[in-house]
N, C-alpha and C positions, 0 to 999 in steps of 0.2 A: 707308339702304340699299334700292334697288329691287328687289323680288323679283317674278318672274313667277309669276302663278297659275295655276290651272288655266283651260280654256274651261267659262264657265259662262253660263246665262241668268238675270237678275236682274230681279225686279220692283221699282220705285222708289215707295216710299209706297203711296198709292192707286191707282198706275198712271197718276197725271197728272203733266204736265210742261209746263213752256212754252218755245216756241221761236219766236223771232220775234214774239210777242205773243199766238200762238195757241195754245190748251190742245189735248194730244192725249194719248191713252192708248195704252199696248203695252208690248212687251217689247224689252229691249236685248240684244242677243246679241254675245259677243266675250270675249277674255281681259281678267282682272282682274288689276291690278297693287296689292299690298298694299303697303304703305309701313311697314316697322319703324322704330320709332325706335332710335338707338344707346343701348346701355345705357352708362351712365357708370361708368367704370372706378372700383373700391372702392380707399378708402386700404389700406395693408398690415395684415393682422392674421393671427392664429395659428390653425390647425386642428388643436390638440393634443386628442385626445378625452377625456384623463385631466385631472384636477385635480392641483395640485401636493399633495405628500404632506408632511402636516405631521410625519411621523416619519422622514422622509428624513434617513439620516446620510452623511455626506460620506466617499467612499472615497479617502482619500490624495489624489494629485495627478491622479488620472483625468480630473475635470472640468477642471483646468486644463491638461491634455494634450489635450484634446478642443477647447478654447478656441483654444489655440495652432496646431492643424492648422487649424481651422475659419477662423482669419482670413486663412488664404491664398487665391489666387486660384482657382477650381475645385478646391477642397478636396475630398477624400475621406478618409472614416476610419471603420474598423470596430471595433466593440465585439464580442470575440469570448470566449466561454465557454460553460459549462453552462447549460441551462436552470434557472432558480432561483439564480444567482449575482448577480442585480441589473441586468444590463444595460439593460433596458426602462426600470427606474427611473431609472438614471443618465440616459438619453435624455430621459426624462419631465423631469427637474429642470433639466438642459440646455437642453431646448426652452423651458420656462418662463422661465428666466433671460435668454435670448435675446429672447423676446417681451416681457419687461419692461423688460430694459435697452436695445434696439434697436427700438422702435415702428415704425421705417420699415423694417423688412426683415419680409418674409413667412416664415413658419415654416408648413410643409407635412407633416402625419404621413400616411404611407401604410402601412397594414397589409399586409404583405408575406408572409404564410403561405402563400396560395394565390394562383392566378392570378385568380380571380375576385375576391378581396379588393384585389389590385392595380388592377385594372381598375376595381373600385367606388371607391378611393382617388381614381385619375387623374381621375375623371367630377367627384367632390368638388371637387378642385382646378380643374377647368374651370368649376365652378359659382361657387365662391369668386371667381375673378378675373373672372366673367362673359366668359368667352371667347365671341365671335362664330361663329355656325355650329355652336355644340356641340349644338343640338337638331335639327338636320338627322338624317333617317332614317339616312344612311349616314355620318354624321360620324366621322370616326377620331380618337377623343378621344386617345390616346396621343400621335398626331401634333402635333395640336394644343398638348397642353400641353407637349410638347417645344418646339415653336417660341416658344411663350411663355417658357418659361423660358430659352431661348437668347437671346432679345432684351434686350439690357443695359438698354435704356431703360425696362423693366417695374420696374426696381430690384434690390436684393438680395434673395435668398431662401437658405432652408434646407430641405431635405426630409431626414425621417428615414425610413428603410425598417426597419421594427419587425419582428422575428421573421422575416428572409430566411433561412430554413433550407433551404428547396427550390431545388436549381439548376437544375431543370426550369422552374420559373417565370419564370427570367430567362433560361434560354438554350435549352430546349426546349419552347416554349408549345404546347399544344394547345386549340382552340377549334373547335367545330361551327359558331358563326356566322360565324368569321373562319378558315377552315382555311390560309391562307397568312400567317397573323399572324406577323409578325417579332418576334424576342426582344425581351422588356421591356428587357433590358439597352441596347438601343440608344436607347430613349427617356430614357436618364438622361444629361442634357448635361452638357459640360465647360466651358461657359461661366464667365467670370471672376467673374460677379456671384453666382455659387451654390455651395452647398457640400452634401455629402450626408453622412448619418451613418447605418451601417448596424449593426443588431443581429443577430446571428448566431451559431450553434452551430458553424457550419463554416467552419475555417481555408481550406478551398480555395475556397469561395465568396467569402470576405471578400477574398482575394488577387485573384480575377479581377474582382471588383466595385471594388477600390480600386486596382489595378494594382500595387503594391509591398506586400512583407511590413511595411515601415518603416510603412504606414498602418495596421498592426493594432495595438490595444490589447488585450491578452488580459486579461480579468477572471476573477480566481478568487475562491475565498470571503473573506470578510471577516478582516481581523487580529482579534484577541481582543478588543482595546480597542472597536473598531467592533461588533463582534458584541454585547459586553454594553450597549452605549449601546442598540443598536437593540432589544434585549429590554426594556430598562429603557423605554424609549420606549413600548412596547407593554403593559406591565404596570405601570408605575409605580415607585416603588422598589423595590429588591432588597433584602431583609432580610439575606439569607446570600450574599455574592457569592463565597463559593467554592463553592458549589451552582451557582449562576448560571454560573460560568466552566467548572464541570464540563458542564452542560447544554449550552452553546452549543458546547463541544469535542466532545461526543456527536453533536451535530447538523453536525459537519464544518465549521463556520461557515458555512453556507450561507443567506442572507438568507431564501429562501421557507421554509425548513424551520423557521428561527426564528420567523417569522411564523405558522406552523402551529402550532407549539408553543405560543404565546402565545394564539394563538385558543383552542386546547383548553383550555387552563387557565382562560382568561377565562371560558368556555362552563360550566364545571362548579364555578368558585368559589363557595362558599369549600371545596369537597370536593376541590379540586386545588389544586396549587402545583406551583413549579420543582422543589422536592425529591421531591414525589410523582411528579411527570412522570419524572423522571430515573431513579428507582427504578423506575417500570414499564419504562421504556425500555431499563434494562440487564437485564432478567429473561430475556429470548430473543429469538430473530432475528424469532419470529413476532410479538412483541409490539412491537418496533419497527416491523416493517413495517405493523401494524394502525395504530399512532399515525400513522406517516406517510403514511398514505391518508386523513387526516381532511381535510376541504375545506370550509373555512368559507365560501370566497369572499374576493372581492378585487376592489375598484372599481378598482384601477388596473392590474389585468392584462386582458389581450384577453379579451374574452368568449368566444370558442370556445378558449381554452387553459384546461387543468384548473390548479387551484389547489394540488393536492397534489402534492408534489416527486417522489415514486415515480410516479404516473401521468403526469406531464410526461415524464418519462424514459423510460418504457416506451414513448410514442408515437415517440421516436427509435429505441429498440431495433425496432419493427414495423418502420420504415421500411428500415432496415438489413438486417435479414432479408429484406424485398422485393426489395432492391438488390443484396445480396451475402450469401447464406445464409452462407458460409464465415467473413465476418467476424464475424457475429452468434454464430456456434457460437464462435470465438475469444474473444470476449466473455464468453460463457458460462464457457469454461474458465476463464479469469483470475478469474472472480470467486469461485473456491473456493481460490484461494492467498491468502496475506498479501498485503495490499494494497500492498507497498513491496517493491521489489528483486526483482521475477519476472523470473528469467534468460530471455532469448529463445531460448536453445539448448534449454530444457525445451519450451517452447511449440511451437518448429519441430522435429518428429522428424527431418525429413530432414536439419536441421544436425547432429544427434547421429550419422546413419548415412551422413554423408560418404564417410568413409573406407571403410565397408563396401562401398559400392558401385562403389568405383573397380575391384574385381577383377570386376565383373560386366560391363564393357563399357561402349562409348559410350552406348548406349541407356540402361542405367541411371542414367549419369552426368547425361544430358539430361532424365531425369524427376525426378532429383533437385534439377535447376536449375529446372525447370518449378515443382515444389512450392515451392522458395524464392521464387520470384517469386510466386506465388499470396499466399504467407504474406506477403510485404513489401506486398502491396497491402492485404491484411486489415489489417496494421497502419496503414497510411496512412488508411485510411478511418476506423477509430476513433480515430485521432490529429485527423483532420479534424472530428471531432465532439465533441472534448474530452473523451472518454470514458476515454482513459488518456493519460498521459505518458511520457517516456522519459529516461534520464539524459544527461549530456553524451556521452558515447560511444556513445548509443545501442544499449546492450547489454541493458539492463534496464529494465523497466517499472513504472509504478505506476499506482494509480486510487484515487479517494476510497472510503472505506468504505461512504456512501451509496450510490455506484454499484453495489458489489458486492452490498449488500442490494437493491436496486431491480431489479438483473440476476435475482437468485436468487427474487424474488416473481414476477417476469415468468417464469421457467422454470416455477415452480410452477402458473403457470395453464396452462401447456401440458402438465404432467405429465413434464417432462424435468429436474427438478433432479436425482434420482438419477443418471441418465445422466452428466451433467456432473461430479458429484461423484465418481463412479466413474473417470472418465477421469483426473481430478485425481491422484487416489491413485495409479492405474497409472503415471502419467508420474513421479511422484516415487518411485515404489519400483523404477522402472526406472532413474532416475538416481543416487539416493541410497545411496553406498557404504557399507561397515562402518565403524566409528569408528577405524579404523588411522590411523596418525600420517601416512601417505603420501597419505591421503584428505581431510584436515582441510580443505584449502581448498575443495574442492568441498562438503564437509559444511556447511562455515560458509555457503557461497552460499545453501543450500536449508534450513538448519535451521529457520529462522522458518515456513517454509511446512510443514515437519512438525508443527511445534508446532500449527498450525491442524488439520491432519488428524486430531489427536489427538483433536478434539472431534465428528468426524464417525461416524456410526453406519453401519457398512459393512452391504451386503445378504450373503447368503450367499454369493453370486459373487464377492465382493471381499475376504471376510473374511481369507483366508490373505495376500493381498496385502498388506493394511491391515497385519497382524499383522509381516509381515517389514520393512516399512516404519518400524513402531515399534520392532523389536528393534534396526536399525542405527542408528534415532534416539537411542534409548536409550544404545546403545554410543558414539556420539557426545558424548551430554549427560553421560555418566559422565567421558569423557576430559578433558571441559572443566571438570570440579568442579560442575555442574550436576545436584546427587544428587536433588532434590526431581523435578525433570521427568524424569530419568532412570528413577525409581523409578515414576512414573504410566504412562510410555511401557513400559516392560517389565512392569509388572503387568498391563496391558492386552494387551499382546501374548502374554504366558504363558496368561492365561485363555482367550482367542480360539483359541490352537492347542491347548490342552486340550480345548476343547470340540469343536473341528472334527476334529482328528488324533488326540487320547487323549493320555494322561500319557506314554507311552514313546516316543512320535515324536520325531526327531531336532530338529525345529523347536522343540517344547515344550520340551524339555530344554535348547536353547541358550538360550530365554529364562529359563528358571529359573536357569541358571548365570550367566547376564550378570547377574539380578535378585540373586544372592547376592554377587556382585563388588562392586554398587552398596551392598548391607547391610554389607559389610565397611570401605567406604570411609565408611559412615557411623556406624562404632564400634558397630554392632549383630552384635556377633559369633557371638553363640550363634544367633540366628537364620540367620546366613550358614553357620556351621557344620552346621547340620542339613541345610540345601539341598545343601552340597557332598557331604555323607557319602550324602544319598539319590541324588544324581545318579551318584557314584563307584559305588555298588553296581549302578546300572543299565548303565552304561557298561562296566564290568567283566565283567556278564553278557553284554551284547550284543556286545561289540569285544574283550576281554582286556584284561588289565593292563598290556602293553606298546603299548597303541594311543596315537597322540597324544593324541585327547580324554581318554582317562583319565589321562594322565601330566599334562596340563594341571590337571584336577582336584585331584589329589595337590598340586600346586604351590598352587593357590588354598588348599585345606586347611591345608596347612603354613603359609602366609600367616596365616591366621587364628589358629592356634595362636601364632605369633610375636606375633601384636598381643595377644594376651591375657597373654602373659608365659610361657605354657607351652613353654618352650625344650627342654626334652629331648624333648618329643612330635615340635616341629618340625623338631628336628635330625636326629632318627630317619628322618622321611618325605623331610626334602631330601636327605640323604647318598643315599638309595635313588634319590631322582628325579635327582640329578645324575648317578648313573652310569648308569641307564636311558636319560636323553636324550643323553648321550655317546654310547652304544653305537647308539640310534636315528636320532639327527640328525647327531652329530659335536660336536666339542669348541666350535666358533664359532656353532653355530646360535642363534638368538635365544632360542629355549625354554631351550636349556641354559645360557645367559649368565644369564637371570632366574634360574633355579633357583640357580646358583651365588651370584648376588648376594645371595638370601634367605638362602643357607646362611652366607655371610659376615655377613651381618646377626646371624644367632644367634650365631655365634661372639663377635661385637662385644658384643652383650648379654649375653654370659656371662663376659666380661672376657677372652676369648682373643683379643687383638688382633693380635698377630702373625700367627696363622693368620688373621684377618679380613683384615688389611692385603694380606696376600700374594694372597688370593682377589680384593679389591677391585682392586688394582693390575692383575691378569690380566684380570678384567671390563672394567675402564675402557679398556685399551688396545684390547682386542679390539672393543668398541662404537666407539670412534674410527675404528679403520680400517674396520669395517662400515656405520655409520651417518654417520660424520661428528661434529664438536664440537657442534654446536648440537641435535642428536637429543635427545629426552626421556630416552630410555635412557642415552645418554652422561652427560646432565645428572645424571640420579638416581645412577648409579654414581658419579659425582665427588662428588656430596654425600655418599654412603656412606662414600666414602674420606676425605673430609674431617671427617665425624664421628669416626672411629677417631683421625684425627690430634689430635683435639681430647680425646678420652678420654686420649690419650697424653700429653698437655701438649705438644703440637707445634702451639703457636697459632699462630705465623706461615703456617706450610703450611696449617692448617686455614683461616684468614682468607683467604689466596688463592684458594683453591678456592670457598669459599663465596661470594665476590664473583663470580665466574665462573659459580656456578651461579645465584646470583640476577639477574644482568644476563641470562643466556641464559634463564630463565623468563619475565622481564618481557617479552623480546623476543617469546618463540614463543607465550604463553599470555596476557600482559596483566598489569596491577599488580594485580588481585584475586583470581586464580587461586589455589586453594588450594597448589599446588606454589610458586607465587611468593611466598606469605606463610609457608610453611615455611622456605623459604631464608632468609628475611627473620629470622625467630626464630633459625634456628642462625646467623646471622651476628651478631645481637644477644648471643646467648651467648658467641660468641667474644670479642667486644669486652668483654663484662664481664668475662671471665676475664683479659683484658689490661688490665683497671683502666679502660676507655675509658668511663667512665659516661655521657657527655654523647650519644657517637655512638650507643651502645646505647640509651637514651632517646628519640633522636630516632627510630630505626627502630621502636621500640615505639609510640611515638604514631602513626606512619603506620600500622602494622597495625590499631591500632585503630579509626582514621578510615575505614580501607578496610573494615573488619568492618563497619562500621554500614551501608554502603550494599551490602554484598553478601548479598543477600537470598537463600535457597534454596540456598547453597552451604554444605554441612556439611562442615567441615574439621577436625572433632575427631579422627579416626583419623589423619588425616595430621600433624598438630601431635602427636599423641601419640606418634610417632617420635623427639622430643627426647630430650636426653641421659638422662633417669631417668622410666621410663615410669609408675611408681606415683605420683611426684608430679605428673606431667602430668595424669593423669586427676583428679586433686584439685582442678587449677586451672582446671576448664573455667568461665569467666567466664559464659557463657550458652549453654543447651543447644541452644536452637534456631539460634544463629548463633554456633557457636564458633570463628569466624575471630580473636576475641578471646582465644583461649586461648595462653598463654604457660608454658613449661615449661622450668625450668633446674635443673641437676645441683646446683651449689654454694649454698652460703648465701647468697651475695652476689645471685645469680641469684634467688634464690627472694624476697629482700628486695624486689627490684626489681619481680618479678611481682606480689607482693602489693600494692604501691602502686597497680597497675591497678585493683584491685578497688575501691579507694575511690571 
């Protein structure tokens, strides 16, 4: 190549020269043309800045899918997932496999985190292939690289764009040196001889760079087997595989978190171990946060990227807050819910209030629509960053537990953790109804989130709201037979209300009453009776004897007497209650029907079967009309009537009703609810009295098996209502898990029940 140089004066040697044999001295003035020797193009090689990982664990078929896609002309494929899931490690492994297996193919690594890093990487490519003109002061390096890559005569190549997480780098570049710089995406050729692999957290950027969602490979946490293999490669032999399995599960199967834990354990060995690390990790959120901020360094991560998983995610949080603060706020709110099945309608208050704004005119509707649009944009941004996921219907969201922890830790640095915890409690309290049957579907969708809120420590400003939430949550838990969790919720609610509002406040008394109902369900009748008596005195004084609240307490107190076999006391209260309730509410009111049902049970336990049957038939027919056949009240009244038939020896009629009751409770409550198990016990009793031993035994085995997995459901009081109360209490097989209680009135029933104890 001939290059025109600047106009110079140059003195040759000692200023002597020959021309035509004569010697002369002087200067030569004029342009100097410097001839550069063309550089020899090098053979293809790889510019991978990381060595192969000896601890690499293959991730299913991801590498095969990458290879298949990259074998096509002008291929583009993106590995998309949260930071720390191992996208770059997959790209490093694949790049080395290509470099080793296809030595005639160029492999270029581009650090794509910032515009400066991309420019630097493109210059590295220009130097690697010895591009002519690259050293010119005004050389357009990206254009030169683009031209070289587009020329098929230069051979096959593969480019990895690693950590391409900033859309502005590729589509909205800024540069003081080149203010009119075109977007870097333009310099990524679509030539047949090349392929491009992108690693990114952002689905939207992955789509723009690859052109098709089909070109995106989503990379999530590792399967358990791969996670255990990684931990073993880092630590060596794992003496306790159960502890190791629990550890990788606690770390959400994230490779970076597993690497961190292994490095922490090794740095502190022998004073640390997987078992000790796991014990520390489980102590509290603060402990988990501290452990996951440990940074031991990693040779195979970009030098500018943090090696602690919480820190690397918090960079994304800061970026989201700078671009769209409302999306960051939404992420913060979601981090205080349970990580799974977060209903969109709770997160988006405008969705709840849609009906209410209809009456306020078009402007209110427009405002609600605008809020909906903002909410959807926030959700889209969080999904694009792989921080949340949605179910198939798009109505519920979930996020990884470690992402929630990272978000809370991030909020703590800004002093905002309490703000969003309070918002979560307020949203739940506004949305979670009482535990009435009609509200069960809504309660079911939110109950896991109420359980999470149970762990929170409310401020003075949110204490009443929190107590209201726990009261309703405890009510629903009781209705589902989850008595342990009901007791916890109602106990905390009662203490909070008493502290904030006083003992005689209605909210405090409501919590106390609901707590007593739970005690009754657990068979703790003396404790329950004390609370009911105390509440009745207060309500009688404040509201009078005929007030609905007072009548309700009388009914609960009578039920407690009935459960304890104090039949005369129960009957006396219930007769008064039925009369008062009929006057106050009417014959078909739900409270009246419940009182009549309890009075009928009292008659039945006293052997007054005709009186019991008459009342039970009346209650059953009224419940069918009022609530339908499948309502719990209807099923309970059907069960009571069947029990009376059984005592009268009307076995076929009893069996028919017990079958309907069991099927109804299974459909409504599930197979392991106390009501379902009680109905199975009753049906087994009917079978025994009919001499159908095998069918009865089959049911009893099912009850026993379900009881083993039915942790925390104390059903002794429910099962107590079998035929012979005194014998039933003697046959409680396990006080903690009394779902295995079987109680039968006849000698044959008792013999079969005793066989279960063996």
